[in-house]
C-alpha positions as CSV (number, residue, x, y, z in Angstrom):
1,M,-92.3,-0.8,-12.4
2,L,-89.4,-0.3,-14.6
3,S,-87.2,1.0,-11.6
4,S,-87.9,-2.1,-9.8
5,I,-86.9,-4.5,-12.9
6,R,-83.8,-2.7,-12.9
7,K,-83.5,-3.0,-9.4
8,D,-83.7,-6.8,-9.7
9,T,-81.2,-7.1,-12.3
10,Q,-77.8,-7.8,-11.2
11,F,-74.5,-8.4,-12.8
12,V,-72.4,-11.1,-11.7
13,K,-68.9,-10.3,-11.8
14,G,-66.8,-13.0,-13.7
15,D,-69.5,-14.1,-15.8
16,N,-68.2,-16.8,-18.2
17,G,-68.7,-15.6,-21.6
18,F,-67.2,-13.8,-24.6
19,T,-66.8,-10.0,-25.3
20,L,-67.6,-8.7,-28.9
21,I,-63.9,-7.8,-29.3
22,E,-62.9,-11.7,-28.6
23,V,-65.5,-12.7,-31.3
24,L,-64.2,-10.3,-33.7
25,I,-60.6,-11.5,-33.2
26,A,-61.7,-15.2,-33.9
27,M,-63.5,-14.3,-36.8
28,V,-60.4,-12.4,-38.2
29,V,-58.5,-15.3,-37.6
30,F,-61.1,-17.8,-39.3
31,A,-61.2,-15.7,-41.9
32,I,-57.3,-15.7,-42.5
33,G,-57.4,-19.5,-42.4
34,I,-60.2,-19.7,-45.2
35,L,-58.1,-17.7,-47.2
36,G,-55.2,-19.9,-47.2
37,V,-57.4,-22.8,-47.9
38,F,-58.6,-20.8,-50.8
39,A,-55.1,-19.6,-52.1
40,L,-53.9,-23.6,-51.9
41,Q,-56.9,-24.7,-53.9
42,T,-56.6,-22.2,-56.7
43,G,-52.8,-23.3,-56.9
44,S,-53.8,-27.1,-56.9
45,I,-56.4,-26.6,-59.7
46,R,-53.7,-24.6,-61.8
47,G,-51.1,-27.3,-61.1
48,N,-53.7,-30.2,-62.2
49,T,-54.6,-28.0,-65.5
50,S,-50.9,-27.8,-66.4
51,A,-50.2,-31.6,-65.6
52,R,-53.4,-32.4,-67.8
53,G,-51.9,-30.4,-70.7
54,V,-48.2,-32.0,-70.7
55,T,-50.2,-35.5,-70.2
56,D,-52.2,-34.5,-73.4
57,I,-49.3,-33.9,-75.5
58,A,-47.3,-36.7,-74.2
59,L,-50.5,-39.0,-75.2
60,I,-50.1,-37.5,-78.9
61,A,-46.4,-37.9,-78.7
62,T,-46.7,-41.6,-78.0
63,D,-49.5,-42.2,-80.5
64,R,-47.3,-40.5,-83.4
65,L,-44.2,-42.4,-82.3
66,E,-46.2,-45.6,-82.4
67,M,-47.8,-44.9,-85.5
68,L,-44.3,-44.3,-87.3
69,R,-42.9,-47.7,-85.5
70,S,-45.8,-49.6,-87.2
71,L,-45.1,-48.7,-90.6
72,P,-42.3,-50.7,-92.6
73,Y,-39.0,-49.5,-92.4
74,D,-38.4,-48.6,-96.3
75,D,-41.8,-46.5,-96.0
76,P,-41.7,-42.9,-97.3
77,A,-42.9,-41.2,-94.2
78,L,-39.5,-42.8,-92.6
79,A,-37.1,-41.2,-95.1
80,A,-34.2,-39.2,-93.8
81,G,-35.4,-35.8,-93.0
82,V,-37.6,-33.3,-91.0
83,Y,-41.2,-33.2,-90.9
84,V,-43.8,-30.7,-89.6
85,L,-47.1,-32.3,-89.9
86,N,-50.5,-30.1,-91.3
87,Q,-52.5,-29.4,-88.6
88,A,-55.5,-30.1,-90.7
89,T,-54.5,-33.7,-91.3
90,D,-52.4,-34.7,-88.3
91,R,-55.6,-36.5,-86.7
92,V,-55.4,-34.4,-83.6
93,D,-57.8,-31.7,-82.1
94,N,-55.3,-28.8,-82.6
95,N,-57.7,-26.0,-81.3
96,Y,-59.5,-28.1,-78.6
97,N,-63.2,-27.6,-80.0
98,G,-63.9,-31.2,-79.9
99,E,-63.4,-32.1,-83.8
100,I,-60.6,-33.5,-85.2
101,D,-59.1,-32.5,-88.6
102,E,-62.2,-30.2,-89.7
103,D,-63.6,-30.4,-93.1
104,V,-62.2,-26.4,-93.6
105,P,-58.4,-26.8,-93.2
106,A,-58.4,-23.2,-91.9
107,D,-60.4,-24.1,-88.8
108,E,-58.1,-26.4,-87.8
109,T,-55.2,-24.4,-86.5
110,G,-54.5,-24.1,-82.9
111,A,-51.9,-24.4,-79.9
112,I,-50.5,-28.1,-80.8
113,T,-47.6,-28.7,-83.4
114,I,-46.3,-31.9,-84.2
115,Q,-43.0,-32.5,-85.4
116,Y,-40.7,-35.4,-86.4
117,T,-37.4,-36.2,-87.5
118,V,-35.9,-39.3,-88.8
119,T,-32.3,-39.6,-89.0
120,S,-30.9,-43.1,-90.9
121,D,-28.0,-45.1,-89.9
122,W,-27.6,-43.5,-86.6
123,P,-26.5,-44.4,-83.7
124,I,-25.7,-47.8,-85.6
125,E,-26.2,-49.0,-89.3
126,R,-29.4,-50.3,-90.1
127,T,-31.3,-48.3,-87.9
128,K,-33.6,-45.2,-88.1
129,T,-33.8,-43.0,-85.1
130,V,-36.8,-41.1,-84.8
131,T,-37.4,-38.2,-82.6
132,V,-41.2,-36.9,-82.2
133,T,-41.3,-33.4,-80.6
134,V,-45.1,-32.2,-79.9
135,T,-45.4,-28.4,-78.9
136,H,-48.1,-26.8,-76.9
137,V,-48.1,-23.2,-77.1
138,G,-50.6,-21.4,-74.1
139,A,-51.2,-17.9,-73.6
140,S,-48.4,-17.5,-71.1
141,V,-46.2,-20.5,-71.6
142,Q,-44.7,-23.2,-73.5
143,K,-44.7,-27.0,-73.1
144,Q,-42.6,-29.6,-75.2
145,V,-42.7,-33.3,-75.1
146,T,-40.0,-35.3,-77.1
147,M,-39.8,-38.8,-77.5
148,Q,-37.1,-40.7,-79.5
149,Q,-37.2,-44.4,-80.7
150,I,-34.9,-46.5,-82.8
151,I,-36.4,-48.5,-85.2
152,P,-34.0,-51.5,-86.4
153,L,-34.0,-53.0,-89.9
154,I,-35.4,-56.4,-89.3
155,I,-34.2,-58.8,-91.9
């Protein structure tokens, strides 16, 4: 009976189908495409993370500059000089742990530092130029945002 089944089976020449080699080549091409998409995705995530870090420190610089602008012209915080803010009292979560200015000052150290410079009577008399610089030192890169504002003496 087995011999009769083999005789009845006919192979048609020119069958429309895929060979094993064609399927394997298609799978390799598909895999290369997926790897390319994966590389693009990881690059995009890395870029978004970097942009978020710059946005964070830009917001901190803007906040500090606005706070200094709201002070009276003769406030001691606007005396000419260079000020490096203490991380334990700067109202910023320097170490990204969700707590701002923690109870134990030694716990509030991290990658973000704030510095501002006040220059009196520059570029013109009866003005103060305030320059705020916020720096974030990461594992492999340092990001810095500097903003400047001229505060006039309003009579």
